[in-house]
N, C-alpha and C positions, 0 to 999 in steps of 0.2 A: 706307582706314581707317588711321589712324595708331596710334602707340603708346598712345593713350588708350582703345583698345578695352576695353570692360568686359563682364563676364558678371554679370548680375543673379541673385542667389540669394535665393529666398523660402524661409525655413526658420523656422517659428514655434518659440519656446521650448517645451519644454526642450532641443530640439536633439540628441537622441540619434542621430537619423538623419543630421542634417547634419554632425556632427563627423567621421565617417569620410570623407565626401565632401570636406569642406573640407581634411582632412589629405592626401587623395589629390591634390586640386587643387594644394595647395602644393608638391607634389613635381614637378609637370609644367607649371605655369603661372607666368609672371613675377609677381613681387610686385606688389600693387596692382591685379590684374586683377579680383578678385571684389568685388562690391558687395552686401553682405548687408542684407536687410530681413526683419523678423520678424513683421509683421502684414499683413493684407489691406489695411488703410488705407494703410500705407506702400507696398505694392506698387502700388496704384492711383495714389497720389501720384507715385511714381517714374515710372510710365508716362504721367502727364499732363504731365510735364516733357519738354522736347526730349530724345530718347533716341537720337540718331544714333550715339553711341559704344557703345550696348548692342548687342552682336552676337548675344547669346543670353541666355536666361533658364532657370535651373534652378529648378523649382518642386517643393517637398517638402511637400505638404500632410500634416498629421498624421492626417487621417481623410477619409472620403468627403464629409462636410459641407463641409469647407474646399475640397475639390476642386470641388464643385458651385458654391461661391462664386466660385472662379477661373473656372469655365466661364461663369458669368453675367457676368463682367467681361471676357470674351475680346475685345470690341471695343477695349479699352484696350491689348491686347497687340500689336495691329497684325499685322505680318508677322514679328515677332521669332521667331527659331528657338527652339523649346522643347525642354527635356529634362525629363521628368517622372519623379519618384521616388515611386512609389505606396505607400500604407500597407498595402495588402492585395491579394489576387488575386481578390477578389469580382468577379463578372461585371458588376455595376452600376458598380463603381469603374472597371473596365477600359473599359466603354462610354463613361463620362463622359470618361475620359482620351483616348480616340481622337477624340472630338468636338473636342478642342483641337488635333488634328493635330500631335503632337510629332514632332521629328526622331529622338528616342531615348526609349525607355521602359524603365524598370527598376523594381525593387522595393526597399523600404527594407531588406529582409534580404539583398539580393544584394551581391556584390562590387562596390563602387562605383568601383573603379579603372578599369573599362571606361567609365563615364560621364565620368570625368576625362580619359581618353584621347580621347573624342569631343569634349569641350570644347577640348582642346589642338588637335585637328584643325580645329575651327571657327575658333578664334582664328588659327591659321596661315593658313587660307583668307582670313579677313577682312583679315589684314595682308599678303596677297599673297606669303606664303613657302611 
């Protein structure tokens, strides 16, 4: 994987959850690494394109309904490594999240610097460093 490795971030507006994660990522990832999409349609379209350069996807659904939409579209995600930032700790939300088999799972109200560190490690592994 070359320097074009990308991390796809799905974060619907208004983005209160995404902003802290994006700030944390900017501190640890090279510029131009993140590819932000803000709608389910954009997410699907992005995964229907060749996505060899996408090494991971960070999915930040605003609510359980959006998480369930992502779950229904999981065939489009292929074997992309996932990081999920969940909107709540509800048992049904957590069950839906686990069905997506994420590499890392956290919550919107958590310290998202840990998720950024996991992304940095994934990027380093993909680049062979």
